[in-house]
C-alpha positions as CSV (number, residue, x, y, z in Angstrom):
1,M,-80.7,75.1,102.7
2,T,-79.9,78.2,100.8
3,A,-79.7,81.8,102.0
4,C,-80.6,84.9,100.1
5,V,-77.7,86.2,97.9
6,I,-78.2,89.7,98.8
7,E,-78.2,89.0,102.6
8,S,-77.3,92.4,104.2
9,V,-80.7,94.2,104.7
10,E,-81.7,97.4,106.4
11,D,-85.0,97.8,108.1
12,A,-86.5,100.4,110.4
13,A,-86.4,99.5,114.1
14,P,-88.1,101.2,117.0
15,G,-86.9,104.8,117.6
16,G,-85.6,105.1,114.0
17,A,-82.8,102.6,114.6
18,V,-81.5,100.3,111.9
19,R,-81.4,96.5,112.0
20,R,-79.1,94.5,109.8
21,L,-79.1,90.8,109.2
22,A,-76.8,88.6,107.2
23,I,-77.3,84.9,106.7
24,A,-74.5,82.4,106.0
25,A,-74.5,80.7,102.6
26,D,-75.3,77.3,104.2
27,G,-78.1,78.7,106.4
28,S,-76.3,77.6,109.6
29,Y,-75.8,81.1,111.2
30,A,-76.9,84.6,110.9
31,A,-75.6,87.9,112.3
32,R,-76.8,91.4,112.9
33,L,-76.2,94.5,114.9
34,A,-78.7,94.5,117.8
35,L,-79.7,97.6,119.8
36,G,-79.4,97.0,123.6
37,A,-80.8,99.6,126.0
38,N,-78.5,100.6,128.8
39,E,-81.5,102.0,130.7
40,P,-84.9,100.2,130.6
41,S,-86.8,103.5,130.2
42,H,-84.9,104.3,127.0
43,E,-85.5,100.9,125.3
44,Q,-88.3,102.2,123.0
45,D,-86.8,105.5,121.9
46,G,-83.3,104.3,121.4
47,A,-81.8,106.9,123.8
48,G,-78.9,105.6,125.9
49,A,-78.8,102.4,123.8
50,A,-75.7,100.7,122.4
51,W,-75.1,98.6,119.2
52,F,-73.5,95.2,119.6
53,P,-73.1,92.2,117.3
54,E,-75.4,89.3,117.7
55,R,-75.1,85.8,116.2
56,W,-78.1,83.6,115.5
57,T,-77.9,79.9,115.2
58,L,-80.4,78.6,112.7
59,D,-79.6,75.0,112.0
60,G,-80.8,73.6,115.4
61,P,-84.3,72.5,116.5
62,E,-85.0,76.2,117.5
63,P,-83.2,79.4,116.7
64,Y,-81.3,81.2,119.4
65,A,-79.2,84.3,119.7
66,V,-75.8,84.8,121.3
67,P,-74.8,88.4,122.0
68,L,-71.2,89.3,121.2
69,P,-70.6,92.7,122.9
70,L,-67.1,94.2,123.4
71,D,-65.9,96.8,125.9
72,Q,-67.2,99.7,123.6
73,P,-70.4,99.8,121.6
74,E,-70.2,99.6,117.8
75,E,-71.0,102.3,115.4
76,P,-74.4,101.9,113.7
77,D,-72.7,101.7,110.2
78,A,-70.6,98.7,111.2
79,E,-71.2,95.5,109.1
80,V,-71.3,91.9,110.3
81,L,-71.1,88.7,108.4
82,P,-71.3,85.1,109.8
83,L,-68.9,82.3,108.8
84,A,-69.7,78.7,108.7
85,D,-67.6,77.9,111.8
86,G,-69.7,80.2,113.9
87,R,-67.4,83.2,114.0
88,V,-68.7,86.6,113.0
89,L,-66.7,89.0,110.8
90,I,-67.1,92.7,111.7
91,H,-66.2,95.6,109.5
92,R,-65.6,98.9,111.1
93,R,-64.9,102.3,109.5
94,V,-62.1,104.1,111.3
95,A,-61.4,107.5,109.6
96,D,-60.1,106.5,106.1
97,R,-59.3,103.0,107.1
98,Q,-61.6,99.9,107.0
99,A,-60.8,97.5,109.8
100,F,-61.8,93.8,110.1
101,S,-61.9,91.4,113.1
102,L,-63.4,88.0,113.8
103,L,-65.7,87.8,116.9
104,Y,-66.5,84.6,118.8
105,P,-68.0,83.7,122.2
106,T,-65.6,82.6,124.9
107,G,-67.7,81.9,127.9
108,P,-68.9,85.1,129.5
109,V,-66.9,87.5,127.2
110,T,-66.4,88.0,123.5
111,G,-63.1,87.0,121.9
112,E,-61.8,89.2,119.1
113,L,-59.2,88.3,116.4
114,P,-58.0,91.4,114.5
115,L,-57.4,90.6,110.8
116,G,-56.0,93.9,109.5
117,A,-57.3,97.0,107.7
118,V,-57.6,98.4,104.2
119,E,-56.6,102.0,103.4
120,C,-59.6,103.4,101.5
121,A,-62.4,105.8,102.2
122,E,-65.3,103.4,101.2
123,L,-65.8,99.7,101.2
124,T,-68.7,97.3,101.5
125,L,-68.9,93.6,102.5
126,L,-70.0,91.3,99.7
127,P,-72.5,88.5,100.4
128,P,-71.1,85.5,102.3
129,S,-69.0,83.2,100.1
130,P,-70.6,79.8,99.3
131,D,-67.7,78.0,100.9
132,G,-68.4,79.6,104.3
133,T,-64.7,80.1,105.2
134,R,-63.9,83.3,103.3
135,A,-65.3,86.8,103.2
136,Y,-64.9,89.4,100.5
137,A,-65.5,93.2,100.2
138,L,-65.8,95.7,97.3
139,A,-64.0,99.0,97.3
140,P,-64.6,101.7,94.6
141,G,-61.5,103.4,93.2
142,E,-60.5,106.1,90.8
143,H,-60.3,103.9,87.8
144,G,-62.3,100.9,88.9
145,A,-63.4,98.7,91.8
146,T,-61.2,96.3,93.8
147,V,-62.4,93.0,95.3
148,W,-60.7,92.3,98.6
149,L,-60.3,89.0,100.4
150,V,-60.8,90.2,104.0
151,A,-61.1,86.9,105.9
152,G,-59.8,83.5,105.1
153,G,-56.5,84.6,103.5
154,A,-53.0,83.8,104.7
155,F,-51.8,87.4,105.5
156,G,-54.8,89.6,106.3
157,P,-56.8,91.6,103.7
158,E,-55.5,91.3,100.2
159,P,-56.8,92.5,96.8
160,V,-57.8,89.6,94.5
161,A,-59.4,91.4,91.5
162,T,-59.7,94.9,89.9
163,V,-62.7,95.6,87.7
164,R,-62.8,98.7,85.4
165,G,-65.8,100.9,85.9
166,R,-68.1,101.6,88.8
167,C,-69.3,98.3,90.4
168,T,-72.2,97.6,92.8
169,G,-74.2,94.5,93.8
170,G,-72.5,91.1,94.2
171,V,-74.0,87.7,93.5
172,W,-72.2,84.3,93.7
173,L,-72.8,82.1,90.6
174,D,-71.2,78.8,91.8
175,G,-71.0,76.8,94.9
176,T,-67.3,77.3,95.6
177,G,-66.9,81.0,95.7
178,R,-65.0,81.3,92.4
179,L,-67.4,83.2,90.1
180,L,-68.7,86.5,91.4
181,A,-71.2,88.6,89.4
182,L,-71.0,92.4,89.7
183,D,-73.2,95.2,88.2
184,R,-70.7,97.3,86.3
185,E,-71.4,100.8,85.0
186,L,-69.4,101.9,82.0
187,D,-70.3,105.0,79.9
188,G,-73.5,105.4,81.7
189,V,-74.8,101.9,81.1
190,V,-75.0,99.1,83.7
191,K,-74.3,95.5,82.7
192,A,-73.7,92.5,85.0
193,V,-70.3,90.9,84.5
194,V,-68.6,87.8,85.9
195,V,-65.3,88.0,87.8
196,D,-63.3,84.8,88.0
197,L,-61.4,85.0,91.3
198,E,-59.2,82.0,90.5
199,R,-58.0,83.5,87.2
200,G,-56.6,86.8,88.5
201,G,-60.0,88.6,88.4
202,E,-60.7,87.8,84.7
203,V,-63.9,89.7,83.7
204,S,-66.4,88.4,81.1
205,P,-69.9,89.6,80.2
206,L,-73.0,88.0,81.8
207,L,-76.0,90.0,80.8
208,Q,-76.5,91.6,77.4
209,I,-80.2,91.9,77.0
210,A,-80.2,95.0,74.7
211,E,-77.3,97.3,73.6
212,G,-78.3,100.3,75.8
213,S,-80.3,98.6,78.5
214,N,-79.3,98.6,82.2
215,D,-79.2,94.9,83.2
216,R,-78.6,94.0,86.8
217,L,-78.3,90.6,88.5
218,L,-80.3,90.4,91.7
219,L,-80.1,86.7,92.7
220,A,-78.7,83.4,91.4
221,D,-79.0,79.7,92.4
222,A,-76.0,77.5,91.7
223,D,-78.0,74.2,91.8
224,S,-80.5,75.1,89.0
225,G,-78.8,78.0,87.3
226,L,-81.9,80.3,87.9
227,L,-81.1,84.0,87.6
228,L,-83.3,86.8,88.8
229,I,-82.7,90.0,86.9
230,R,-83.8,93.7,86.8
231,S,-83.6,95.4,83.5
232,D,-85.1,98.4,81.7
233,A,-84.9,96.6,78.3
234,P,-88.8,96.3,78.2
235,G,-89.0,100.2,78.4
236,H,-88.9,100.6,82.1
237,D,-87.4,98.6,85.1
238,R,-88.9,95.1,85.2
239,L,-88.1,92.0,87.1
240,G,-87.2,89.1,84.9
241,W,-85.6,85.6,84.9
242,G,-83.3,83.5,82.9
243,V,-81.0,80.4,83.2
244,L,-77.3,80.5,83.3
245,G,-76.0,78.9,80.1
246,S,-79.4,78.7,78.4
247,A,-79.8,79.9,74.9
248,R,-83.3,81.3,75.7
249,P,-83.9,85.0,76.2
250,V,-84.6,86.6,79.5
251,R,-88.3,86.7,80.3
252,F,-90.2,89.4,82.2
253,P,-93.5,87.9,83.7
254,R,-96.2,90.5,84.1
255,C,-97.2,89.0,87.4
256,L,-93.9,90.2,88.9
257,G,-94.7,93.9,88.1
258,P,-97.9,94.7,90.0
259,A,-98.9,98.4,89.9
260,D,-97.8,100.6,92.8
261,R,-95.7,97.9,94.3
262,T,-92.0,97.1,94.4
263,V,-91.1,93.4,94.1
264,T,-87.6,92.3,95.1
265,P,-86.4,88.7,95.2
266,F,-84.4,87.5,98.3
267,A,-84.2,83.7,98.3
268,V,-84.4,80.8,95.9
269,Q,-85.3,77.2,96.8
270,P,-82.1,75.0,96.6
271,G,-81.7,71.5,95.4
272,Q,-83.7,71.8,92.2
273,T,-80.7,70.6,90.0
274,L,-81.3,71.5,86.3
275,M,-84.9,72.4,87.1
276,P,-85.0,76.2,87.2
277,E,-88.7,76.3,86.4
278,S,-89.5,74.4,89.6
279,C,-87.6,76.6,92.0
280,A,-89.7,78.6,94.5
281,V,-88.6,82.2,94.8
282,A,-89.3,84.4,97.8
283,L,-90.0,88.1,97.2
284,R,-90.3,91.1,99.3
285,I,-93.2,93.3,98.3
286,D,-93.4,96.9,99.3
287,G,-96.6,98.9,98.7
288,P,-98.6,101.8,100.2
289,A,-99.9,99.4,102.9
290,G,-96.5,98.2,104.1
291,T,-94.3,95.2,103.4
292,W,-95.3,91.6,102.9
293,V,-94.1,88.4,101.3
294,G,-94.6,86.9,97.9
295,T,-93.7,83.5,96.4
296,W,-93.5,82.6,92.8
297,R,-92.2,79.8,90.5
298,P,-91.2,80.4,86.8
299,S,-93.4,77.5,85.7
300,G,-96.5,78.8,87.4
301,R,-96.8,82.4,86.3
302,Q,-98.6,83.2,89.6
303,L,-97.5,85.5,92.4
304,H,-98.7,84.3,95.7
305,Q,-98.9,87.0,98.4
306,Q,-98.9,86.4,102.1
307,A,-98.7,88.5,105.3
308,A,-95.2,88.7,106.8
309,P,-94.7,87.7,110.4
310,E,-94.6,90.5,113.0
311,G,-91.1,91.8,113.4
312,W,-89.9,90.3,110.1
313,L,-86.4,91.4,109.3
314,A,-87.7,92.4,105.9
315,G,-85.9,91.0,102.8
316,T,-84.2,88.2,104.6
317,G,-85.0,84.5,104.6
318,L,-84.0,81.1,103.3
319,W,-85.6,78.0,101.8
320,S,-85.3,74.4,102.8
321,R,-84.9,71.9,100.0
322,D,-88.5,70.7,100.4
323,G,-89.9,74.2,99.8
324,V,-90.4,75.7,103.3
325,L,-89.6,79.4,103.5
326,Q,-88.0,80.4,106.8
327,L,-88.4,84.1,107.7
328,P,-86.3,85.5,110.6
329,Y,-88.1,88.0,112.9
330,A,-87.5,89.8,116.2
331,T,-90.0,91.4,118.5
332,G,-90.1,92.6,122.1
333,T,-91.2,89.2,123.3
334,M,-89.3,87.1,120.8
335,P,-85.9,88.6,120.1
336,C,-84.8,85.7,117.9
337,G,-87.5,83.8,115.9
338,V,-88.0,82.1,112.6
339,A,-91.5,81.8,111.0
340,R,-92.0,79.0,108.5
341,L,-94.3,79.3,105.5
342,E,-94.9,76.6,102.9
343,A,-95.1,78.0,99.4
344,P,-98.6,77.6,97.9
345,R,-98.9,75.4,94.9
346,D,-99.9,77.0,91.6
347,V,-103.4,76.2,90.6
348,P,-105.3,76.6,87.3
349,R,-106.9,79.9,86.7
350,D,-110.5,78.4,86.7
351,V,-110.1,76.9,90.2
352,P,-111.7,79.1,93.0
353,R,-109.2,80.4,95.6
354,D,-109.9,81.7,99.1
355,V,-108.9,85.3,99.7
356,P,-106.6,85.7,102.7
357,Q,-107.9,87.9,105.5
358,D,-104.7,88.8,107.3
359,L,-103.1,91.0,104.5
360,P,-103.0,94.8,104.4
361,P,-106.3,96.3,103.0
362,D,-104.9,96.7,99.5
363,V,-103.4,93.2,99.3
364,R,-106.6,91.2,99.4
365,T,-105.7,89.1,96.3
366,E,-103.8,85.9,97.0
367,L,-102.6,85.5,93.4
368,T,-101.5,87.8,90.7
369,T,-101.4,85.7,87.6
370,E,-101.1,86.0,83.8
371,P,-102.3,84.0,80.8
372,P,-100.1,81.3,79.4
373,Q,-98.4,83.5,76.7
374,P,-94.8,84.6,76.1
375,E,-93.5,87.3,78.3
376,A,-92.2,90.5,76.8
377,A,-88.4,90.6,76.5
378,G,-87.8,94.0,75.0
379,G,-84.8,95.0,73.0
380,N,-82.7,92.4,71.2
381,G,-83.2,89.6,73.7
382,S,-80.3,87.3,74.5
383,A,-79.6,84.7,77.1
384,P,-77.4,85.4,80.1
385,R,-73.9,84.4,79.1
386,A,-70.5,83.9,80.7
387,T,-67.2,82.9,79.2
388,R,-67.3,79.6,81.2
389,L,-70.7,78.2,81.5
390,V,-71.6,76.5,84.8
391,H,-74.6,74.7,83.4
392,K,-75.5,73.2,80.1
393,P,-78.5,74.8,78.3
394,V,-81.7,74.0,80.1
395,P,-85.1,74.2,78.2
396,L,-87.4,76.8,79.9
397,Q,-90.4,74.7,78.9
398,Q,-92.2,77.9,77.8
399,A,-93.1,79.2,74.4
400,P,-90.2,81.1,72.8
401,L,-90.6,84.7,71.9
402,T,-92.2,85.1,68.4
403,G,-89.9,86.6,65.8
404,R,-87.0,87.1,68.2
405,T,-83.7,85.3,68.0
406,A,-81.5,84.7,71.0
407,A,-77.9,85.7,70.5
408,G,-75.2,83.1,71.5
């Protein structure tokens, strides 16, 4: 299994509350802040309710949730992150300090292991490390951003890298938790860079699509090397894809840019070693009619759109190796559930397709597709690059861009 890289997601809950869900890198556990009503009459409007951490077990026959409340309720801006051993890291903001603890069930009560604190005004947890034993956080500073190891170290939170510029995002590029990609802003331009945590935070460029373009990395899959990218190199923000270590330019399929809709990738099918074109990608689609699910493969040039399950924790999910998309959801009658969707297979354009009947009124088309022609790259296209390549170049099995040379 693989989880989404950008796992921490916010979604509106009843009464204007916020739900957060994070999924472990191996898909075994998830964690979120749940809203528990102290008085039944206040359950719907959120009054008199309290936030508490909740751990989901996802690798069994059926998912189930274990509440992890402490003596006092949590603040709604607390962050949680599951580890592979079942413990849950919680990050609390206490004045100008950022405190960290590990929570775990111990019979009828919740155990807590304090890890220490970081003296800074702002800090955000990074996505779960692929090794499942460590946790990292990103803190902005006056001259750059600091990556902190906040769980899994020997002596509490410790800085492991400092990156010049303003940094956001956070995507793991390998399966060990060594190579971390960040979106760095320097001189008003955003470029994704690679931070090598085993070489003292050495920084190298990752995306250089055009000289003045803003190139952000949204998602990466270590098995296939598939990268999902958002860039304004084509003239405006577009969703594109490339392959880590490939000499081919980044491509921007038109089917991933439907009008009046925002498309955001959140999970990639694992196990497709050296076959990035075959990877199924799950996408969150936001439009005037609401939020629903899309699936897409680089080789197919077709965006399949499906209704999301009721109560979907939007933007979260994970793929099984055989191509089944698992979507976590929570409703009043099912507080911990996972809906399973099989990704539709791509079909030729001349084959009739049924139109689904359970989508919002303006989402009646099952597929958004494009003709088999090169996608627009914009700017001086170049392949995603890093100082140390994780994969050998992989052919994209699509026509190269006419009259354009890939740098590197």
